[in-house]
C-alpha positions in Angstrom: 0.0 0.0 0.0 1.4 3.4 -1.0 1.0 6.5 1.0 -0.6 9.3 -1.0 -1.3 13.0 -0.1 -4.0 15.0 -1.8 -3.6 18.7 -1.4 -7.0 20.4 -1.6 -10.4 19.3 -0.4 -12.4 21.0 -3.1 -14.3 19.6 -6.0 -11.3 18.0 -7.8 -9.4 17.1 -4.6 -12.3 15.2 -3.2 -12.6 13.1 -6.4 -8.9 12.5 -6.5 -8.9 11.3 -2.9 -11.8 9.0 -3.5 -10.2 7.3 -6.5 -6.8 6.8 -4.8 -8.6 5.3 -1.7 -10.6 3.1 -4.0 -7.4 1.8 -5.5 -6.3 0.7 -2.1 -3.8 3.5 -1.2 -3.3 5.1 2.2 -4.7 8.6 1.5 -4.5 11.8 3.5 -6.4 14.9 2.3 -4.9 18.2 3.4 -6.4 21.7 3.1 -5.9 25.1 4.6 -9.5 25.0 5.6 -9.9 22.6 8.5 -13.6 22.2 8.0 -13.2 21.3 4.3 -10.4 18.8 5.1 -12.4 17.2 7.9 -15.6 16.9 5.7 -13.8 15.0 2.9 -11.8 12.9 5.4 -14.9 11.8 7.2 -16.9 11.2 4.0 -14.3 9.0 2.5 -13.0 7.4 5.7 -9.4 8.7 5.2 -7.0 10.7 7.2 -7.3 14.5 7.0 -5.1 17.4 8.2 -4.6 21.1 7.9 -1.8 22.4 5.6 -0.8 25.7 4.0 0.3 25.2 0.4 2.6 28.1 0.7 4.5 26.9 3.8 7.5 24.7 2.7 8.3 23.5 6.2 4.8 22.3 6.8 4.7 20.6 3.4 8.0 18.8 3.9 6.8 17.5 7.3 3.5 16.4 5.7 5.1 14.7 2.7 7.9 12.9 4.5 7.5 9.2 4.0 4.8 9.6 1.2 5.0 8.1 -2.2 3.1 10.7 -4.2 1.4 14.0 -3.9 -1.6 15.1 -6.0 -2.1 18.8 -5.7 -5.6 20.2 -6.3 -4.9 23.7 -4.9 -4.6 26.9 -6.9 -1.8 26.8 -9.5 0.2 29.6 -7.9 1.3 27.2 -5.2 2.6 24.7 -7.7 6.4 25.5 -7.6 6.5 25.4 -3.8 4.5 22.2 -3.4 6.5 20.5 -6.2 9.8 21.5 -4.6 8.7 20.0 -1.3 7.7 16.8 -3.0 11.2 16.5 -4.6 12.8 17.3 -1.2 10.9 14.4 0.4 11.4 12.0 -2.5 7.8 11.6 -3.7 6.2 11.9 -7.0 4.2 15.1 -7.7 1.2 15.7 -10.0 -1.1 18.7 -10.4 -3.7 20.1 -12.8 -1.6 23.1 -14.1 -3.3 25.3 -16.6 -1.1 28.3 -16.3 1.8 28.2 -18.8 4.0 30.6 -16.7 3.7 28.5 -13.5 4.2 25.3 -15.5 7.4 26.6 -17.1 8.7 27.4 -13.6 8.0 23.8 -12.5 9.7 22.3 -15.5 12.9 24.0 -14.4 12.9 21.5 -11.5 13.7 18.7 -14.0 17.3 18.1 -12.8 16.4 18.1 -9.2 13.5 15.7 -9.8 15.9 13.3 -11.7 18.4 13.4 -8.9 15.7 12.5 -6.4 14.3 9.8 -8.7 10.8 11.2 -8.8 8.4 12.5 -11.4 7.1 16.1 -11.4 4.0 16.2 -13.6 2.1 19.4 -14.0 -0.8 19.8 -16.5 -2.1 16.5 -15.4 -5.9 16.7 -15.6 -8.4 17.0 -18.5 -7.0 19.7 -20.7 -4.2 20.3 -20.1 -3.7 16.6 -19.4 -5.4 13.5 -20.9 -6.5 15.5 -24.0 -2.9 16.0 -24.9 -2.0 12.4 -24.3 -4.8 11.4 -26.7 -3.5 14.0 -29.3 -0.1 12.4 -29.3 -1.6 8.9 -29.6 -3.7 10.1 -32.6 -0.5 11.5 -34.3 1.3 8.2 -33.7 -1.5 6.3 -35.5 -0.5 8.2 -38.7 3.1 7.2 -38.4 6.1 9.3 -39.2 6.0 12.4 -41.4 4.5 15.9 -41.5 1.0 16.5 -40.0 -1.3 19.1 -41.5 -3.5 19.7 -38.5 -3.7 18.7 -34.8 -6.9 19.9 -33.1 -8.2 19.7 -29.5 -11.8 20.7 -28.7 -12.8 20.4 -25.0 -15.7 21.7 -22.9 -17.5 21.2 -19.6 -21.1 22.2 -20.1 -24.3 22.1 -18.0 -26.7 19.4 -19.3 -29.6 21.9 -19.0 -28.1 25.4 -19.6 -29.6 28.4 -17.9 -29.2 32.1 -18.3 -27.6 34.1 -21.1 -24.1 32.6 -20.5 -25.6 29.1 -20.5 -22.8 28.1 -18.1 -22.3 26.9 -14.6 -19.3 27.1 -12.3 -17.8 23.7 -12.3 -14.5 24.9 -10.7 -13.2 28.2 -9.3 -14.1 31.4 -11.3 -10.4 32.4 -11.0 -9.4 29.4 -13.0 -12.0 30.1 -15.6 -11.0 33.7 -16.1 -7.3 32.7 -16.2 -8.1 30.5 -19.2 -10.0 33.4 -20.8 -7.3 36.0 -20.2 -3.9 34.5 -21.0 -2.2 34.1 -24.4 -3.1 30.9 -26.2 -0.2 28.8 -27.6 -0.6 27.4 -31.1 1.3 26.3 -34.2 0.9 28.3 -37.4 2.7 27.2 -40.6 4.8 24.9 -38.4 6.0 27.7 -36.1 5.2 28.5 -32.4 2.8 31.4 -32.0 0.2 32.7 -29.7 -3.4 33.9 -30.2 -5.6 36.2 -28.1 -8.1 34.3 -25.9 -11.7 34.3 -26.9 -11.0 34.6 -30.6 -10.9 32.2 -33.5 -14.6 31.3 -33.2 -15.9 28.3 -35.0 -19.2 26.3 -35.1 -19.2 22.7 -33.9 -21.9 20.2 -34.4 -22.1 17.4 -31.8 -25.1 15.0 -31.9 -27.1 15.3 -28.7 -25.2 18.4 -27.5 -24.8 20.8 -30.4 -24.8 23.2 -31.9 -21.8 24.5 -30.0 -19.1 27.1 -30.5 -15.3 26.8 -30.0 -12.7 29.5 -29.3 -9.1 29.9 -28.3 -8.4 29.6 -24.5 -5.1 29.4 -22.6 -3.3 26.4 -21.2 -5.1 23.5 -22.9 -2.4 22.8 -25.5 0.2 22.3 -22.7 3.6 21.1 -24.3 2.1 20.1 -27.6 3.3 23.3 -29.5 6.8 22.6 -28.4 6.7 18.9 -29.0 5.4 19.3 -32.6 7.0 22.6 -33.7 8.3 22.0 -37.2 6.3 18.8 -37.8 2.6 20.0 -37.4 1.5 22.8 -39.6 -1.5 24.0 -37.6 -2.2 23.1 -34.0 -4.7 24.7 -31.6 -6.7 24.1 -28.5 -10.2 25.5 -28.3 -12.9 25.4 -25.5 -16.4 24.3 -26.3 -19.4 26.3 -25.1 -23.0 26.9 -26.0 -23.3 29.6 -28.7 -22.8 33.2 -27.6 -20.9 32.5 -24.4 -17.5 33.3 -25.7 -18.3 36.7 -27.3 -19.9 37.9 -24.0 -16.7 37.1 -22.1 -14.7 38.7 -24.9 -16.6 41.9 -24.4 -15.8 41.7 -20.7 -12.1 41.4 -21.5 -12.2 44.3 -23.9 -13.9 46.4 -21.2 -11.1 45.8 -18.8 -13.1 43.6 -16.4 -10.3 41.0 -16.4 -7.7 43.6 -15.1 -6.1 42.8 -11.8 -4.7 46.3 -11.1 -7.0 48.3 -8.9 -8.6 51.4 -10.5 -10.2 54.4 -8.7 -14.0 54.1 -8.2 -15.4 56.9 -6.1 -13.4 57.1 -2.9 -11.7 53.7 -3.2 -9.6 51.6 -5.5 -11.1 48.3 -6.9 -9.6 45.6 -9.1 -12.1 44.9 -11.8 -11.2 41.2 -11.9 -12.0 40.8 -8.1 -15.5 42.2 -8.7 -16.0 40.0 -11.7 -14.9 36.9 -9.8 -17.2 37.7 -6.9 -20.1 38.2 -9.3 -19.5 35.0 -11.1 -19.3 33.1 -7.9 -22.5 34.7 -6.6 -24.7 34.4 -9.7 -23.7 31.5 -11.8 -25.4 28.1 -11.1 -23.3 25.3 -9.5 -23.6 21.6 -8.7 -26.1 20.8 -11.5 -25.6 17.8 -13.9 -22.9 18.5 -16.4 -21.2 16.8 -19.4 -17.6 16.9 -20.5 -17.0 16.6 -24.3 -13.5 16.0 -25.7 -12.4 15.6 -29.3 -8.8 15.5 -30.4 -7.7 14.5 -33.9 -5.0 14.8 -36.5 -5.0 15.1 -40.3 -2.1 14.3 -42.6 -1.4 13.1 -46.1 0.0 9.6 -46.3 0.8 7.8 -49.6 -1.0 10.5 -51.5 -4.2 10.2 -49.4 -5.6 12.4 -46.7 -6.0 10.5 -43.5 -7.4 11.3 -40.1 -7.2 9.7 -36.6 -8.5 10.8 -33.2 -10.4 10.1 -30.0 -13.5 11.3 -28.2 -14.7 11.3 -24.6 -18.3 12.0 -23.5 -18.6 11.9 -19.7 -21.6 12.7 -17.5 -22.1 13.6 -13.8 -22.3 10.2 -12.1 -24.4 11.2 -9.0 -21.3 11.5 -6.8 -18.9 13.7 -8.9 -19.4 16.2 -11.6 -18.2 15.2 -15.1 -15.5 17.9 -14.9 -14.3 16.6 -11.5 -14.2 13.1 -12.8 -12.3 13.9 -16.0 -9.9 16.2 -14.3 -9.1 14.1 -11.2 -9.1 10.6 -12.6 -6.4 10.9 -15.3 -4.1 12.3 -12.6 -4.9 9.6 -10.1 -4.5 6.9 -12.8 -1.0 8.2 -13.5 -0.2 8.5 -9.8 -1.2 4.9 -9.4 1.0 3.9 -12.4 3.9 5.8 -11.0 3.8 4.4 -7.4 3.2 0.8 -8.7 6.2 1.1 -11.1 4.1 0.4 -14.2 5.3 3.8 -15.5 8.9 4.7 -14.7 8.9 8.4 -15.7 11.3 10.6 -13.7 12.1 14.2 -14.0 9.8 17.2 -14.7 7.5 17.0 -17.7 3.9 17.7 -18.5 1.4 14.8 -18.6 1.5 14.6 -22.4 5.2 13.9 -22.3 5.1 11.6 -19.3 2.7 8.7 -20.1 1.5 6.9 -23.2 -2.2 6.6 -24.0 -1.8 2.8 -24.1 -1.0 2.8 -20.4 -3.3 5.6 -19.3 -6.6 4.7 -21.1 -7.0 1.2 -19.5 -6.2 2.6 -16.1 -9.1 5.0 -16.3 -11.7 2.4 -17.3 -12.6 1.4 -13.8 -13.5 5.0 -13.1 -15.9 5.1 -16.0 -14.0 7.7 -18.0 -14.0 6.0 -21.3 -12.1 6.9 -24.5 -13.4 5.9 -28.0 -12.0 6.3 -31.5 -13.3 9.3 -33.4 -12.1 11.4 -36.3 -13.8 13.6 -38.9 -14.0 12.4 -42.4 -10.8 13.0 -44.4 
């Protein structure tokens, strides 16, 4: 039995702790909020404790003797928690999503190799398993140039309400981060960025469409670096119900994403702080959701255009939201593979560079997160 620490007792941390315990590991859930940690610990019948993700000394004491840490706390704590994991000789996985923070974590590669552990940020849905599937799709077409690699991912309410037709499935801060940062792509084989909430396209999806897709940050993870020079066009876009993206684009253009305080009457207020509070107050939560994933490649082989790809459709299971399931369970599957020695990755690398789909897909099957073949017509 391996000893596992889950940092964070929120929506994703709770799901991660449940799956690791289900797999037979000795799990402790830690959170800065003692009430949240106790609630998840008692619900799942696992140990719980209080820990500040920004306190290295506390983290080292908590992690000592553990085999792996799965961090489901805000991405800003990532470098500190990863460093504490390396110091105590345990594998580290988190859900990433912020390219600047992930780049800082990847600088820990030499230290992680010396310690003989894996440091794996970007280890959830997208970034995460979607990138692993994209690489597997590219490998289906063999060696040679690739015309296009596309990732389309969305978490949507089953019964949309309001003008935004969206519900908060995770923190509003994470949502706005995806909508505010530069989006990494490949254009004509070269690394580039695109503004978020642009590049709109219509998407048909039987049972769920029509939908729209648009550029958002973080979802392409390391893929632009991995495939630069080989893939002509690569992009990641978020799926939403039509109209959602342009409303948020208007908010961005009006400065509502700005983090710098501005004078309003007799006080200074950061527009983003007001927006986050409003989203948290007024958007629905905890209603049934669906996660939709499509990732595919297109290339010319032997004079013919060929495509290959994968699809996931995952629904709220009555215990966990679809987004919690598809975010947490890829990471816990990889954590299990690492601590059992079925995957021997060491060093710092994002999930798409750390595990093969052939190892990851079967390990997710018991959780009910299923992957199927899918690709558009050539």
